[in-house]
VONUMAR-103231 format. One record per residue: residue number from 1; x, y, z of N, C-alpha, C in turn; residue in one letter. Coordinates in steps of 0.02 Angstrom, whole numbers. Layout:
<nupa><seq>NUM</seq><n_px>X</n_px><n_py>Y</n_py><n_pz>Z</n_pz><ca_px>X</ca_px><ca_py>Y</ca_py><ca_pz>Z</ca_pz><c_px>X</c_px><c_py>Y</c_py><c_pz>Z</c_pz><type>A</type></nupa>
...
***
This chain:
<nupa><seq>1</seq><n_px>2284</n_px><n_py>2093</n_py><n_pz>3500</n_pz><ca_px>2286</ca_px><ca_py>2038</ca_py><ca_pz>3455</ca_pz><c_px>2269</c_px><c_py>1973</c_py><c_pz>3489</c_pz><type>M</type></nupa>
<nupa><seq>2</seq><n_px>2241</n_px><n_py>1979</n_py><n_pz>3547</n_pz><ca_px>2225</ca_px><ca_py>1919</ca_py><ca_pz>3585</ca_pz><c_px>2166</c_px><c_py>1881</c_py><c_pz>3554</c_pz><type>S</type></nupa>
<nupa><seq>3</seq><n_px>2122</n_px><n_py>1914</n_py><n_pz>3512</n_pz><ca_px>2065</ca_px><ca_py>1881</ca_py><ca_pz>3480</ca_pz><c_px>2085</c_px><c_py>1842</c_py><c_pz>3419</c_pz><type>G</type></nupa>
<nupa><seq>4</seq><n_px>2145</n_px><n_py>1853</n_py><n_pz>3393</n_pz><ca_px>2167</ca_px><ca_py>1820</ca_py><ca_pz>3331</ca_pz><c_px>2211</c_px><c_py>1760</c_py><c_pz>3346</c_pz><type>W</type></nupa>
<nupa><seq>5</seq><n_px>2184</n_px><n_py>1714</n_py><n_pz>3381</n_pz><ca_px>2223</ca_px><ca_py>1653</ca_py><ca_pz>3396</ca_pz><c_px>2217</c_px><c_py>1606</c_py><c_pz>3337</c_pz><type>T</type></nupa>
<nupa><seq>6</seq><n_px>2259</n_px><n_py>1557</n_py><n_pz>3336</n_pz><ca_px>2260</ca_px><ca_py>1509</ca_py><ca_pz>3281</ca_pz><c_px>2193</c_px><c_py>1473</c_py><c_pz>3273</c_pz><type>L</type></nupa>
<nupa><seq>7</seq><n_px>2161</n_px><n_py>1450</n_py><n_pz>3325</n_pz><ca_px>2096</ca_px><ca_py>1417</ca_py><ca_pz>3316</ca_pz><c_px>2044</c_px><c_py>1466</c_py><c_pz>3288</c_pz><type>P</type></nupa>
<nupa><seq>8</seq><n_px>2046</n_px><n_py>1529</n_py><n_pz>3311</n_pz><ca_px>1998</ca_px><ca_py>1579</ca_py><ca_pz>3284</ca_pz><c_px>2011</c_px><c_py>1591</c_py><c_pz>3210</c_pz><type>N</type></nupa>
<nupa><seq>9</seq><n_px>2073</n_px><n_py>1598</n_py><n_pz>3190</n_pz><ca_px>2091</ca_px><ca_py>1608</ca_py><ca_pz>3120</ca_pz><c_px>2069</c_px><c_py>1549</c_py><c_pz>3077</c_pz><type>L</type></nupa>
<nupa><seq>10</seq><n_px>2080</n_px><n_py>1489</n_py><n_pz>3103</n_pz><ca_px>2060</ca_px><ca_py>1429</ca_py><ca_pz>3066</ca_pz><c_px>1984</c_px><c_py>1426</c_py><c_pz>3059</c_pz><type>L</type></nupa>
<nupa><seq>11</seq><n_px>1948</n_px><n_py>1446</n_py><n_pz>3110</n_pz><ca_px>1875</ca_px><ca_py>1448</ca_py><ca_pz>3106</ca_pz><c_px>1851</c_px><c_py>1498</c_py><c_pz>3054</c_pz><type>S</type></nupa>
<nupa><seq>12</seq><n_px>1884</n_px><n_py>1557</n_py><n_pz>3053</n_pz><ca_px>1866</ca_px><ca_py>1609</ca_py><ca_pz>3005</ca_pz><c_px>1882</c_px><c_py>1584</c_py><c_pz>2934</c_pz><type>I</type></nupa>
<nupa><seq>13</seq><n_px>1939</n_px><n_py>1553</n_py><n_pz>2925</n_pz><ca_px>1959</ca_px><ca_py>1527</ca_py><ca_pz>2859</ca_pz><c_px>1911</c_px><c_py>1472</c_py><c_pz>2838</c_pz><type>I</type></nupa>
<nupa><seq>14</seq><n_px>1892</n_px><n_py>1429</n_py><n_pz>2884</n_pz><ca_px>1844</ca_px><ca_py>1376</ca_py><ca_pz>2868</ca_pz><c_px>1777</c_px><c_py>1405</c_py><c_pz>2848</c_pz><type>S</type></nupa>
<nupa><seq>15</seq><n_px>1753</n_px><n_py>1454</n_py><n_pz>2885</n_pz><ca_px>1689</ca_px><ca_py>1486</ca_py><ca_pz>2868</ca_pz><c_px>1693</c_px><c_py>1520</c_py><c_pz>2800</c_pz><type>A</type></nupa>
<nupa><seq>16</seq><n_px>1750</n_px><n_py>1552</n_py><n_pz>2786</n_pz><ca_px>1758</ca_px><ca_py>1585</ca_py><ca_pz>2721</ca_pz><c_px>1759</c_px><c_py>1532</c_py><c_pz>2666</c_pz><type>A</type></nupa>
<nupa><seq>17</seq><n_px>1791</n_px><n_py>1476</n_py><n_pz>2678</n_pz><ca_px>1792</ca_px><ca_py>1422</ca_py><ca_pz>2628</ca_pz><c_px>1723</c_px><c_py>1395</c_py><c_pz>2615</c_pz><type>G</type></nupa>
<nupa><seq>18</seq><n_px>1683</n_px><n_py>1387</n_py><n_pz>2668</n_pz><ca_px>1614</ca_px><ca_py>1364</ca_py><ca_pz>2660</ca_pz><c_px>1574</c_px><c_py>1414</c_py><c_pz>2619</c_pz><type>V</type></nupa>
<nupa><seq>19</seq><n_px>1583</n_px><n_py>1478</n_py><n_pz>2633</n_pz><ca_px>1547</ca_px><ca_py>1530</ca_py><ca_pz>2595</ca_pz><c_px>1568</c_px><c_py>1530</c_py><c_pz>2522</c_pz><type>L</type></nupa>
<nupa><seq>20</seq><n_px>1632</n_px><n_py>1524</n_py><n_pz>2509</n_pz><ca_px>1656</ca_px><ca_py>1521</ca_py><ca_pz>2439</ca_pz><c_px>1626</c_px><c_py>1461</c_py><c_pz>2403</c_pz><type>V</type></nupa>
<nupa><seq>21</seq><n_px>1625</n_px><n_py>1403</n_py><n_pz>2438</n_pz><ca_px>1597</ca_px><ca_py>1343</ca_py><ca_pz>2408</ca_pz><c_px>1522</c_px><c_py>1352</c_py><c_pz>2394</c_pz><type>A</type></nupa>
<nupa><seq>22</seq><n_px>1486</n_px><n_py>1383</n_py><n_pz>2440</n_pz><ca_px>1414</ca_px><ca_py>1394</ca_py><ca_pz>2430</ca_pz><c_px>1402</c_px><c_py>1440</c_py><c_pz>2370</c_pz><type>L</type></nupa>
<nupa><seq>23</seq><n_px>1440</n_px><n_py>1494</n_py><n_pz>2367</n_pz><ca_px>1432</ca_px><ca_py>1541</ca_py><ca_pz>2311</ca_pz><c_px>1449</c_px><c_py>1507</c_py><c_pz>2245</c_pz><type>V</type></nupa>
<nupa><seq>24</seq><n_px>1501</n_px><n_py>1467</n_py><n_pz>2245</n_pz><ca_px>1521</ca_px><ca_py>1431</ca_py><ca_pz>2185</ca_pz><c_px>1467</c_px><c_py>1381</c_py><c_pz>2165</c_pz><type>S</type></nupa>
<nupa><seq>25</seq><n_px>1440</n_px><n_py>1345</n_py><n_pz>2213</n_pz><ca_px>1386</ca_px><ca_py>1297</ca_py><ca_pz>2197</ca_pz><c_px>1323</c_px><c_py>1331</c_py><c_pz>2172</c_pz><type>N</type></nupa>
<nupa><seq>26</seq><n_px>1306</n_px><n_py>1387</n_py><n_pz>2203</n_pz><ca_px>1247</ca_px><ca_py>1425</ca_py><ca_pz>2180</ca_pz><c_px>1257</c_px><c_py>1449</c_py><c_pz>2109</c_pz><type>L</type></nupa>
<nupa><seq>27</seq><n_px>1316</n_px><n_py>1474</n_py><n_pz>2094</n_pz><ca_px>1330</ca_px><ca_py>1498</ca_py><ca_pz>2026</ca_pz><c_px>1326</c_px><c_py>1439</c_py><c_pz>1977</c_pz><type>R</type></nupa>
<nupa><seq>28</seq><n_px>1353</n_px><n_py>1382</n_py><n_pz>1997</n_pz><ca_px>1351</ca_px><ca_py>1323</ca_py><ca_pz>1954</ca_pz><c_px>1279</c_px><c_py>1300</c_py><c_pz>1943</c_pz><type>S</type></nupa>
<nupa><seq>29</seq><n_px>1239</n_px><n_py>1300</n_py><n_pz>1996</n_pz><ca_px>1169</ca_px><ca_py>1281</ca_py><ca_pz>1989</ca_pz><c_px>1131</c_px><c_py>1329</c_py><c_pz>1943</c_pz><type>L</type></nupa>
<nupa><seq>30</seq><n_px>1145</n_px><n_py>1393</n_py><n_pz>1950</n_pz><ca_px>1113</ca_px><ca_py>1444</ca_py><ca_pz>1908</ca_pz><c_px>1132</c_px><c_py>1433</c_py><c_pz>1835</c_pz><type>R</type></nupa>
<nupa><seq>31</seq><n_px>1195</n_px><n_py>1419</n_py><n_pz>1821</n_pz><ca_px>1218</ca_px><ca_py>1406</ca_py><ca_pz>1753</ca_pz><c_px>1185</c_px><c_py>1343</c_py><c_pz>1725</c_pz><type>E</type></nupa>
<nupa><seq>32</seq><n_px>1179</n_px><n_py>1291</n_py><n_pz>1767</n_pz><ca_px>1146</ca_px><ca_py>1230</ca_py><ca_pz>1745</ca_pz><c_px>1073</c_px><c_py>1243</c_py><c_pz>1729</c_pz><type>K</type></nupa>
<nupa><seq>33</seq><n_px>1040</n_px><n_py>1282</n_py><n_pz>1772</n_pz><ca_px>969</ca_px><ca_py>1299</ca_py><ca_pz>1760</ca_pz><c_px>962</c_px><c_py>1339</c_py><c_pz>1695</c_pz><type>D</type></nupa>
<nupa><seq>34</seq><n_px>1007</n_px><n_py>1385</n_py><n_pz>1684</n_pz><ca_px>1005</ca_px><ca_py>1425</ca_py><ca_pz>1623</ca_pz><c_px>1016</c_px><c_py>1380</c_py><c_pz>1562</c_pz><type>Q</type></nupa>
<nupa><seq>35</seq><n_px>1063</n_px><n_py>1334</n_py><n_pz>1567</n_pz><ca_px>1076</ca_px><ca_py>1287</ca_py><ca_pz>1512</ca_pz><c_px>1015</c_px><c_py>1243</c_py><c_pz>1499</c_pz><type>H</type></nupa>
<nupa><seq>36</seq><n_px>983</n_px><n_py>1220</n_py><n_pz>1553</n_pz><ca_px>923</ca_px><ca_py>1179</ca_py><ca_pz>1545</ca_pz><c_px>867</c_px><c_py>1220</c_py><c_pz>1512</c_pz><type>K</type></nupa>
<nupa><seq>37</seq><n_px>860</n_px><n_py>1282</n_py><n_pz>1532</n_pz><ca_px>809</ca_px><ca_py>1325</ca_py><ca_pz>1503</ca_pz><c_px>822</c_px><c_py>1336</c_py><c_pz>1428</c_pz><type>A</type></nupa>
<nupa><seq>38</seq><n_px>885</n_px><n_py>1345</n_py><n_pz>1410</n_pz><ca_px>903</ca_px><ca_py>1353</ca_py><ca_pz>1340</ca_pz><c_px>887</c_px><c_py>1290</c_py><c_pz>1300</c_pz><type>E</type></nupa>
<nupa><seq>39</seq><n_px>903</n_px><n_py>1233</n_py><n_pz>1329</n_pz><ca_px>889</ca_px><ca_py>1169</ca_py><ca_pz>1295</ca_pz><c_px>814</c_px><c_py>1158</c_py><c_pz>1288</c_pz><type>R</type></nupa>
<nupa><seq>40</seq><n_px>776</n_px><n_py>1176</n_py><n_pz>1341</n_pz><ca_px>703</ca_px><ca_py>1168</ca_py><ca_pz>1337</ca_pz><c_px>674</c_px><c_py>1214</c_py><c_pz>1283</c_pz><type>L</type></nupa>
<nupa><seq>41</seq><n_px>700</n_px><n_py>1274</n_py><n_pz>1279</n_pz><ca_px>676</ca_px><ca_py>1321</ca_py><ca_pz>1228</ca_pz><c_px>692</c_px><c_py>1294</c_py><c_pz>1158</c_pz><type>T</type></nupa>
<nupa><seq>42</seq><n_px>752</n_px><n_py>1266</n_py><n_pz>1150</n_pz><ca_px>771</ca_px><ca_py>1237</ca_py><ca_pz>1086</ca_pz><c_px>727</c_px><c_py>1177</c_py><c_pz>1069</c_pz><type>E</type></nupa>
<nupa><seq>43</seq><n_px>714</n_px><n_py>1135</n_py><n_pz>1120</n_pz><ca_px>671</ca_px><ca_py>1077</ca_py><ca_pz>1108</ca_pz><c_px>601</c_px><c_py>1097</c_py><c_pz>1090</c_pz><type>M</type></nupa>
<nupa><seq>44</seq><n_px>575</n_px><n_py>1149</n_py><n_pz>1123</n_pz><ca_px>508</ca_px><ca_py>1173</ca_py><ca_pz>1107</ca_pz><c_px>505</c_px><c_py>1199</c_py><c_pz>1035</c_pz><type>R</type></nupa>
<nupa><seq>45</seq><n_px>558</n_px><n_py>1233</n_py><n_pz>1015</n_pz><ca_px>562</ca_px><ca_py>1258</ca_py><ca_pz>947</ca_pz><c_px>564</c_px><c_py>1200</c_py><c_pz>897</c_pz><type>S</type></nupa>
<nupa><seq>46</seq><n_px>603</n_px><n_py>1149</n_py><n_pz>913</n_pz><ca_px>607</ca_px><ca_py>1090</ca_py><ca_pz>870</ca_pz><c_px>540</c_px><c_py>1055</c_py><c_pz>866</c_pz><type>D</type></nupa>
<nupa><seq>47</seq><n_px>505</n_px><n_py>1048</n_py><n_pz>922</n_pz><ca_px>440</ca_px><ca_py>1015</ca_py><ca_pz>924</ca_pz><c_px>390</c_px><c_py>1055</c_py><c_pz>882</c_pz><type>I</type></nupa>
<nupa><seq>48</seq><n_px>392</n_px><n_py>1121</n_py><n_pz>888</n_pz><ca_px>347</ca_px><ca_py>1163</ca_py><ca_pz>848</ca_pz><c_px>360</c_px><c_py>1153</c_py><c_pz>773</c_pz><type>K</type></nupa>
<nupa><seq>49</seq><n_px>424</n_px><n_py>1151</n_py><n_pz>755</n_pz><ca_px>443</ca_px><ca_py>1140</ca_py><ca_pz>685</ca_pz><c_px>418</c_px><c_py>1072</c_py><c_pz>661</c_pz><type>Y</type></nupa>
<nupa><seq>50</seq><n_px>427</n_px><n_py>1021</n_py><n_pz>702</n_pz><ca_px>404</ca_px><ca_py>953</ca_py><ca_pz>684</ca_pz><c_px>329</c_px><c_py>952</c_py><c_pz>676</c_pz><type>I</type></nupa>
<nupa><seq>51</seq><n_px>293</n_px><n_py>984</n_py><n_pz>722</n_pz><ca_px>220</ca_px><ca_py>986</ca_py><ca_pz>717</ca_pz><c_px>198</c_px><c_py>1019</c_py><c_pz>652</c_pz><type>R</type></nupa>
<nupa><seq>52</seq><n_px>230</n_px><n_py>1074</n_py><n_pz>634</n_pz><ca_px>213</ca_px><ca_py>1109</ca_py><ca_pz>572</ca_pz><c_px>224</c_px><c_py>1063</c_py><c_pz>512</c_pz><type>E</type></nupa>
<nupa><seq>53</seq><n_px>280</n_px><n_py>1027</n_py><n_pz>512</n_pz><ca_px>294</ca_px><ca_py>981</ca_py><ca_pz>456</ca_pz><c_px>244</c_px><c_py>924</c_py><c_pz>454</c_pz><type>K</type></nupa>
<nupa><seq>54</seq><n_px>226</n_px><n_py>897</n_py><n_pz>513</n_pz><ca_px>177</ca_px><ca_py>843</ca_py><ca_pz>515</ca_pz><c_px>109</c_px><c_py>868</c_py><c_pz>490</c_pz><type>V</type></nupa>
<nupa><seq>55</seq><n_px>90</n_px><n_py>928</n_py><n_pz>511</n_pz><ca_px>27</ca_px><ca_py>957</ca_py><ca_pz>487</ca_pz><c_px>27</c_px><c_py>965</c_py><c_pz>411</c_pz><type>D</type></nupa>
<nupa><seq>56</seq><n_px>82</n_px><n_py>989</n_py><n_pz>384</n_pz><ca_px>87</ca_px><ca_py>997</ca_py><ca_pz>311</ca_pz><c_px>84</c_px><c_py>928</c_py><c_pz>278</c_pz><type>K</type></nupa>
<nupa><seq>57</seq><n_px>118</n_px><n_py>879</n_py><n_pz>308</n_pz><ca_px>117</ca_px><ca_py>812</ca_py><ca_pz>279</ca_pz><c_px>46</c_px><c_py>783</c_py><c_pz>281</c_pz><type>S</type></nupa>
<nupa><seq>58</seq><n_px>10</n_px><n_py>795</n_py><n_pz>335</n_pz><ca_px>-59</ca_px><ca_py>771</ca_py><ca_pz>340</ca_pz><c_px>-102</c_px><c_py>801</c_py><c_pz>284</c_pz><type>D</type></nupa>
<nupa><seq>59</seq><n_px>-93</n_px><n_py>865</n_py><n_pz>271</n_pz><ca_px>-131</ca_px><ca_py>897</ca_py><ca_pz>217</ca_pz><c_px>-112</c_px><c_py>867</c_py><c_pz>150</c_pz><type>V</type></nupa>
<nupa><seq>60</seq><n_px>-47</n_px><n_py>857</n_py><n_pz>139</n_pz><ca_px>-25</ca_px><ca_py>827</ca_py><ca_pz>76</ca_pz><c_px>-51</c_px><c_py>756</c_py><c_pz>68</c_pz><type>L</type></nupa>
<nupa><seq>61</seq><n_px>-50</n_px><n_py>718</n_py><n_pz>121</n_pz><ca_px>-75</ca_px><ca_py>649</ca_py><ca_pz>118</ca_pz><c_px>-150</c_px><c_py>649</c_py><c_pz>103</c_pz><type>I</type></nupa>
<nupa><seq>62</seq><n_px>-187</n_px><n_py>694</n_py><n_pz>134</n_pz><ca_px>-259</ca_px><ca_py>698</ca_py><ca_pz>119</ca_pz><c_px>-270</c_px><c_py>716</c_py><c_pz>45</c_pz><type>A</type></nupa>
<nupa><seq>63</seq><n_px>-230</n_px><n_py>762</n_py><n_pz>19</n_pz><ca_px>-235</ca_px><ca_py>780</ca_py><ca_pz>-51</ca_pz><c_px>-218</c_px><c_py>721</c_py><c_pz>-97</c_pz><type>D</type></nupa>
<nupa><seq>64</seq><n_px>-166</n_px><n_py>685</n_py><n_pz>-80</n_pz><ca_px>-146</ca_px><ca_py>627</ca_py><ca_pz>-119</ca_pz><c_px>-201</c_px><c_py>574</c_py><c_pz>-117</c_pz><type>I</type></nupa>
<nupa><seq>65</seq><n_px>-231</n_px><n_py>564</n_py><n_pz>-59</n_pz><ca_px>-286</ca_px><ca_py>515</ca_py><ca_pz>-54</ca_pz><c_px>-344</c_px><c_py>536</c_py><c_pz>-99</c_pz><type>R</type></nupa>
<nupa><seq>66</seq><n_px>-359</n_px><n_py>600</n_py><n_pz>-100</n_pz><ca_px>-413</ca_px><ca_py>625</ca_py><ca_pz>-143</ca_pz><c_px>-396</c_px><c_py>612</c_py><c_pz>-216</c_pz><type>Q</type></nupa>
<nupa><seq>67</seq><n_px>-334</n_px><n_py>629</n_py><n_pz>-235</n_pz><ca_px>-313</ca_px><ca_py>619</ca_py><ca_pz>-304</ca_pz><c_px>-314</c_px><c_py>545</c_py><c_pz>-322</c_pz><type>Q</type></nupa>
<nupa><seq>68</seq><n_px>-294</n_px><n_py>502</n_py><n_pz>-275</n_pz><ca_px>-295</ca_px><ca_py>430</ca_py><ca_pz>-287</ca_pz><c_px>-366</c_px><c_py>406</c_py><c_pz>-297</c_pz><type>L</type></nupa>
<nupa><seq>69</seq><n_px>-412</n_px><n_py>431</n_py><n_pz>-257</n_pz><ca_px>-482</ca_px><ca_py>414</ca_py><ca_pz>-266</ca_pz><c_px>-508</c_px><c_py>435</c_py><c_pz>-334</c_pz><type>G</type></nupa>
<nupa><seq>70</seq><n_px>-488</n_px><n_py>495</n_py><n_pz>-356</n_pz><ca_px>-508</ca_px><ca_py>519</ca_py><ca_pz>-422</ca_pz><c_px>-480</c_px><c_py>475</c_py><c_pz>-477</c_pz><type>D</type></nupa>
<nupa><seq>71</seq><n_px>-417</n_px><n_py>455</n_py><n_pz>-469</n_pz><ca_px>-385</ca_px><ca_py>412</ca_py><ca_pz>-519</ca_pz><c_px>-419</c_px><c_py>344</c_py><c_pz>-520</c_pz><type>V</type></nupa>
<nupa><seq>72</seq><n_px>-437</n_px><n_py>317</n_py><n_pz>-462</n_pz><ca_px>-472</ca_px><ca_py>253</ca_py><ca_pz>-460</ca_pz><c_px>-539</c_px><c_py>258</c_py><c_pz>-498</c_pz><type>K</type></nupa>
<nupa><seq>73</seq><n_px>-574</n_px><n_py>313</n_py><n_pz>-487</n_pz><ca_px>-638</ca_px><ca_py>323</ca_py><ca_pz>-522</ca_pz><c_px>-627</c_px><c_py>326</c_py><c_pz>-598</c_pz><type>D</type></nupa>
<nupa><seq>74</seq><n_px>-576</n_px><n_py>363</n_py><n_pz>-618</n_pz><ca_px>-562</ca_px><ca_py>369</ca_py><ca_pz>-690</ca_pz><c_px>-542</c_px><c_py>302</c_py><c_pz>-720</c_pz><type>R</type></nupa>
<nupa><seq>75</seq><n_px>-502</n_px><n_py>263</n_py><n_pz>-684</n_pz><ca_px>-481</ca_px><ca_py>198</ca_py><ca_pz>-709</ca_pz><c_px>-542</c_px><c_py>152</c_py><c_pz>-715</c_pz><type>V</type></nupa>
<nupa><seq>76</seq><n_px>-587</n_px><n_py>155</n_py><n_pz>-666</n_pz><ca_px>-648</ca_px><ca_py>114</ca_py><ca_pz>-668</ca_pz><c_px>-689</c_px><c_py>132</c_py><c_pz>-730</c_pz><type>T</type></nupa>
<nupa><seq>77</seq><n_px>-699</n_px><n_py>197</n_py><n_pz>-741</n_pz><ca_px>-737</ca_px><ca_py>219</ca_py><ca_pz>-801</ca_pz><c_px>-701</c_px><c_py>198</c_py><c_pz>-865</c_pz><type>R</type></nupa>
<nupa><seq>78</seq><n_px>-635</n_px><n_py>203</n_py><n_pz>-865</n_pz><ca_px>-597</ca_px><ca_py>183</ca_py><ca_pz>-923</ca_pz><c_px>-604</c_px><c_py>108</c_py><c_pz>-937</c_pz><type>L</type></nupa>
<nupa><seq>79</seq><n_px>-601</n_px><n_py>68</n_py><n_pz>-883</n_pz><ca_px>-609</ca_px><ca_py>-4</ca_py><ca_pz>-891</ca_pz><c_px>-678</c_px><c_py>-20</c_py><c_pz>-919</c_pz><type>E</type></nupa>
<nupa><seq>80</seq><n_px>-729</n_px><n_py>15</n_py><n_pz>-893</n_pz><ca_px>-797</ca_px><ca_py>4</ca_py><ca_pz>-919</ca_pz><c_px>-801</c_px><c_py>23</c_py><c_pz>-993</c_pz><type>E</type></nupa>
<nupa><seq>81</seq><n_px>-770</n_px><n_py>78</n_py><n_pz>-1011</n_pz><ca_px>-771</ca_px><ca_py>101</ca_py><ca_pz>-1080</ca_pz><c_px>-735</c_px><c_py>51</c_py><c_pz>-1125</c_pz><type>S</type></nupa>
<nupa><seq>82</seq><n_px>-677</n_px><n_py>27</n_py><n_pz>-1103</n_pz><ca_px>-640</ca_px><ca_py>-22</ca_py><ca_pz>-1142</ca_pz><c_px>-680</c_px><c_py>-87</c_py><c_pz>-1149</c_pz><type>V</type></nupa>
<nupa><seq>83</seq><n_px>-712</n_px><n_py>-107</n_py><n_pz>-1095</n_pz><ca_px>-753</ca_px><ca_py>-168</ca_py><ca_pz>-1098</ca_pz><c_px>-810</c_px><c_py>-159</c_py><c_pz>-1148</c_pz><type>K</type></nupa>
<nupa><seq>84</seq><n_px>-841</n_px><n_py>-101</n_py><n_pz>-1146</n_pz><ca_px>-896</ca_px><ca_py>-87</ca_py><ca_pz>-1193</ca_pz><c_px>-870</c_px><c_py>-85</c_py><c_pz>-1265</c_pz><type>S</type></nupa>
<nupa><seq>85</seq><n_px>-812</n_px><n_py>-55</n_py><n_pz>-1275</n_pz><ca_px>-783</ca_px><ca_py>-52</ca_py><ca_pz>-1342</ca_pz><c_px>-764</c_px><c_py>-122</c_py><c_pz>-1366</c_pz><type>A</type></nupa>
<nupa><seq>86</seq><n_px>-738</n_px><n_py>-161</n_py><n_pz>-1320</n_pz><ca_px>-720</ca_px><ca_py>-230</ca_py><ca_pz>-1337</ca_pz><c_px>-782</c_px><c_py>-269</c_py><c_pz>-1358</c_pz><type>H</type></nupa>
<nupa><seq>87</seq><n_px>-835</n_px><n_py>-258</n_py><n_pz>-1320</n_pz><ca_px>-898</ca_px><ca_py>-293</ca_py><ca_pz>-1336</ca_pz><c_px>-923</c_px><c_py>-272</c_py><c_pz>-1405</c_pz><type>H</type></nupa>
<nupa><seq>88</seq><n_px>-920</n_px><n_py>-207</n_py><n_pz>-1421</n_pz><ca_px>-942</ca_px><ca_py>-184</ca_py><ca_pz>-1487</ca_pz><c_px>-898</c_px><c_py>-213</c_py><c_pz>-1542</c_pz><type>R</type></nupa>
<nupa><seq>89</seq><n_px>-832</n_px><n_py>-215</n_py><n_pz>-1530</n_pz><ca_px>-787</ca_px><ca_py>-245</ca_py><ca_pz>-1580</ca_pz><c_px>-803</c_px><c_py>-319</c_py><c_pz>-1590</c_pz><type>L</type></nupa>
<nupa><seq>90</seq><n_px>-815</n_px><n_py>-354</n_py><n_pz>-1536</n_pz><ca_px>-833</ca_px><ca_py>-425</ca_py><ca_pz>-1542</ca_pz><c_px>-897</c_px><c_py>-433</c_py><c_pz>-1582</c_pz><type>D</type></nupa>
<nupa><seq>91</seq><n_px>-945</n_px><n_py>-388</n_py><n_pz>-1571</n_pz><ca_px>-1008</ca_px><ca_py>-391</ca_py><ca_pz>-1609</ca_pz><c_px>-995</c_px><c_py>-378</c_py><c_pz>-1682</c_pz><type>T</type></nupa>
<nupa><seq>92</seq><n_px>-954</n_px><n_py>-327</n_py><n_pz>-1697</n_pz><ca_px>-938</ca_px><ca_py>-312</ca_py><ca_pz>-1767</ca_pz><c_px>-900</c_px><c_py>-370</c_py><c_pz>-1800</c_pz><type>L</type></nupa>
<nupa><seq>93</seq><n_px>-854</n_px><n_py>-400</n_py><n_pz>-1764</n_pz><ca_px>-816</ca_px><ca_py>-456</ca_py><ca_pz>-1792</ca_pz><c_px>-863</c_px><c_py>-515</c_py><c_pz>-1806</c_pz><type>E</type></nupa>
<nupa><seq>94</seq><n_px>-910</n_px><n_py>-527</n_py><n_pz>-1761</n_pz><ca_px>-956</ca_px><ca_py>-584</ca_py><ca_pz>-1772</ca_pz><c_px>-1002</c_px><c_py>-569</c_py><c_pz>-1831</c_pz><type>S</type></nupa>
<nupa><seq>95</seq><n_px>-1019</n_px><n_py>-506</n_py><n_pz>-1844</n_pz><ca_px>-1060</ca_px><ca_py>-489</ca_py><ca_pz>-1901</ca_pz><c_px>-1022</c_px><c_py>-497</c_py><c_pz>-1966</c_pz><type>L</type></nupa>
<nupa><seq>96</seq><n_px>-956</n_px><n_py>-481</n_py><n_pz>-1964</n_pz><ca_px>-915</ca_px><ca_py>-487</ca_py><ca_pz>-2024</ca_pz><c_px>-904</c_px><c_py>-561</c_py><c_pz>-2042</c_pz><type>E</type></nupa>
<nupa><seq>97</seq><n_px>-900</n_px><n_py>-603</n_py><n_pz>-1993</n_pz><ca_px>-888</ca_px><ca_py>-674</ca_py><ca_pz>-2003</ca_pz><c_px>-948</c_px><c_py>-705</c_py><c_pz>-2036</c_pz><type>I</type></nupa>
<nupa><seq>98</seq><n_px>-1007</n_px><n_py>-684</n_py><n_pz>-2020</n_pz><ca_px>-1068</ca_px><ca_py>-715</ca_py><ca_pz>-2046</ca_pz><c_px>-1079</c_px><c_py>-698</c_py><c_pz>-2115</c_pz><type>E</type></nupa>
***
């Protein structure tokens, strides 16, 4: 038992403590990396979902713009028609007055 002196035991205990701390830190780092990977996967999924919604919104906006252009054309034709009808009515009224 001459090799098991107090300084030797303290050295062995210190080395064991360092090993336990290293293993614990490695496990903690691995868990943090796994958590980061999970968060990145979730963020990628969220970004994909947002992109899909933006793409759908872009299509809807393009459709709305087309419809708005069509409505503008119809309103312009309607205004022209009303103006023409107004002109004809004015002509008829002036004929009735004479």
